[in-house]
N, C-alpha and C positions, 0 to 999 in steps of 0.2 A: 504494500500500500504506500503510495506517495504521500508526502507530507501535505495536508490540505492548506490552502491559502486563507489567511484571515484578512478581511477587508471591511472598511466602514460601510454602513448602509446609507449611501448617498441616494439622491433622487433616481439615479439610473439603476440602482440595485433594489429599490423599494418594492417593486412589483414581484420580483423573484423571491424576496424575503417573505412578503405577505402570502404568496402562494404556498411556500413551505410551511408557514405557521397554520394556514388553513388545513393543509393536508395532514400535517404531522402532530400539531399541538391541540387544535380544537376545530374540527370540521363544522361545528355549529356557528362559528364566526366566519363570515365570508372573507374572501381575499380582499374585497373592497374595504371592508371594515378594518382589516389589519393594515392596509395601506394608509388609511386615515390615521391610525395610531403612529405609523412611521413618519407621517408628514402632517404634524398637528397644525391647527389653524391660527396659532398666535405668532406674533413677531418674536424674535430672539429664540427661535426653536433650535438653534444650533446647526452645525454643518452636517450632521448625520443622525440617523435613528438607531444607533447601536452598531453592532458588528455581526458579520455573517462568516461562516466557514464554508469554503467552496473547494470541492475536489474536481478539478477540471471545470466543466460547465455545470456541474451538479451542486446545488446548495445542500449541505449536510448538517448545518447547524445555524441557529439564529439566537442572538441575545439582543432583544429589542430594548431600546432606551428612549425615554421621553425627556427632552431637555427644555429648560426654561430659565429665565432670569427673574428671581423673586426678591422682594423687599423683606429683609430680616431685621426689623427694628431700625430702619434708616440706612442699612448697608445692603447693596445689591449683591445677591449670592447667585452664583452659577449652580443650578440644581440639575442633577441627572437622576431621573426616576427609572429604576430597573423594572421593566414592564413585562417581559415574557422571555422565557429561556427554554430552548428545545434543541437537543442534539441527537442525531441518529445513534443508536446503541453502539454500532461498530466504530463510532468516532468520539465516544465519550471521553477517551483519554486526552482529547484536546480541549475539553471544557475549561480547564484551568487557564489555558491561553486566552480564552474569550473573556473570562472573569478578570484576568490581569490587565487585558487591553482596556477595559472600561475603568476599573478601579485605579489604574495607574495614572489617570489624568490628574494634573496638578490644579490646585485652586478650584476644585469642584467638590460640592457636597452631594451626598447620595441618599436616596430613599428607596425602599422596596416595600410597597404598600399591599401586595397580595402574595407574599411568599407562601409556598406550600411544600409539604413533605420534608425532605432532607435539606431543602434550601435554607430553612430557618437556622438549623444548626451550622450549616456552612457559612451563612452570613455572620453568625456570632463569632466564629473562628476568624473571620475577616475584619472584625472590629465594629460590626453593626451593633446597635443597642435597640432594645424594644421600646416603643412608645407605650404610654399608659393607655390601653384601649378598653378599660373597664366599660362594659356596655350593658344597658338595660333593654331588653326586648319588651316594647310596650304596645298595647292595643291601640288601634286608631278607631275609636267609636264615634258615632255621630255627635255633633255638638253645635251650639249656636255661637255666632260671632259675638265677642264682647262689644259693648256699646262703643260706637265710633271707630271700630277697627274694620279695615278693608284688606282683603287678600286677593292678589291678582297674579296672573302669569302672562299678561299682555306685554309684548315686546315694547310697545310705545311707553308704557309705564316705567319700565327699567331705564329706558333712554332718558326719560324726563327726571327721574327721582334719584337714581344712584349717583354717588359722589366718590371722588378719590379712588382708592384701591378697588372699591366695590364696582365702580363704573368700568375700570380697566378689566377686572375679572369677568364681568358680564360680556364685554366686547370680545375678550379672548375665548370665551366658552359658549357663546350663543350658537355656534355651529358645531360644537362638540356633541357627538351622537348620543352619549349616555347622560349628559348633564341636563337636569331639569331645574327650573328657576321659579322661585316664589318671592313675591314682594308683600310684606306686611306693613300697613300704614295706620297710624293714629295721629291725626293732626299733622304736626311737622316732624314727627318721629317716623323712622322706618327701620325694619329689619329685613335682611336679605338672606334667603336660604337656597343653597344649591344642593341637590340630592340626586340619587339615581334609583331606578327601580331595580332591586337586587334579588338575586337568587340564593337560596340556601337549600342544600340537599335537593337541587333541581326545581325548587318551588319558587316561583316569582310572586312573592307575597309581601316583600319588605321594602320600605323606603330606607335608604342608607344616606344620611347627611354627609356631604363632602366639604361644606364650608358654611359658616355662620357669620354674616357680616352685619354692619349697621348696629342697631341698638339691641343687644342680646337680651336686655331686660324686657323689651317689648316682645321679643320672640318667646320668652318664657311666659309672659302674661297671656299671650295668645296661643300657647302651645296646644291646648285642647282643640281650638278651632283649626289650627294648622294640621293637626293629625286628622281631623274630620275631612279637611280638604283633600288630603292624600288618599283617604278612603273613597271619597265621592268622585274625584276627578281622575285618579290613577288606578283605582281598584286595589289599593294596597292596604290590607287590614292591619299591618304591623309596621313599627319603626324601630330600627336599631339605633337607640339613643346613646351616643357615646359622650360621657360627661366632659372629657377633656376638650372635645371639639365644640360642643354646644354651649358649655358653661353650666350645664345642669343636666340631669337625667331623671325625669319623673314621669309618672303615668302608671296605670294599671298594667302589671306585667311581672317579669322576673329578671334577675341579673344573670347574664350568661356565665357559666362556669369557665368556659374556654373560648374567649373572644378571639377573633382572627388577629394574628400577629401583624403589626405594622412596624417597620424598622428604619433606622436612620444611621448614617455614618458621615462624620465630618467634624473637624474641630471648629468650635465656636457656633455651630448651628443650634438655634434655640428650639428645642424639641416642643416646647409649649406652644409655639407659633405655627407648627406644621399642620396644614390641612391636607385634603386629598384631591386637590385640583391638579391640573397640569400632569395628569397621569392616565394610565389605562382605565382607572375607575370612572373618569370623566369622558373618555374617548371611545370606549368599546362596550357595547351591550352584549351580555351573554346570559 
C-alpha cells in the first residue's frame, strides 16, 4: 500500500469530501448537506474545511472542520470546530496524521461539540477538556404568553431588532440549514434564541438550544411560552435545557445522567462563553 496523501479540503476538494462523508459516515445526510458544512455561509470561514486523505484518486478519509472568527471577551479568536471524522478501516493507521494536521495549527482554539465513542477519550489525551453540559430534559407543554410578550420567527423582525453580536450571529446563520431562530420581545427588551430540532436515539422530538442572546432574564421569564412555541410550531415536545448555555435550566422534567460531551482545547479560551454556533450543530440536520 502506498502512503496516502493528506491535503486540505479546499473548494475544489469539497464535493469529493462530502460524497465520502455521505457514503461512509452517514448516508442519511446528503452530499449537498455535507458540502454546506465544508463551505459555511459566514465570512472568515477560513481557507479550508479540514483535511482529507487520498490514495491516488480515491478519498479514504475525511476530518471535516468548521472555522470561524469569534469574539472572546473583546479578543478575536480563530476557532476551529472539529465536525466529522471518518477513515476507511484499512487506512486507520493514518488517522493520527489527520489529527496532527489540524491540531498542529498555531494560534487556533478548538472545539469538538459532538464527539462520540472513543473520540472523547482520544480528545482528552490530546488536551481537550469537557464543558459543563449539565442538562435538564424538560417538557414543552402548552402555555399562554405573559402579558406584553411577543414571540416571532419572522426574518424582518430579526433584521429590525437584533443588535451587536446578536445581529452578526443572525446574519451568519440565517442560511445555516439546522439553525432555527426565535425573537422574544417585551417593550424595549428582547431575547434571542437559536436552536435546532435534535434527534436522540433516532427520535426527532427535542429542541436543542445553541445560543442564548439578548436579555437572558426575559428568556427565563418567558420560558414556558417559548417551550409552548417549540411544541406548537416545530412539533417538539421536549427541550434539552443546558444551564451553562441558557443561564438557567427549569421546567417539568428530569436531569440527564449522561449528557452529551462537548469539548474545548486552547489556552486562554473562556469555556463559559462557548456556544454551539459556527458548527455542525448549526449547519447539518440529521
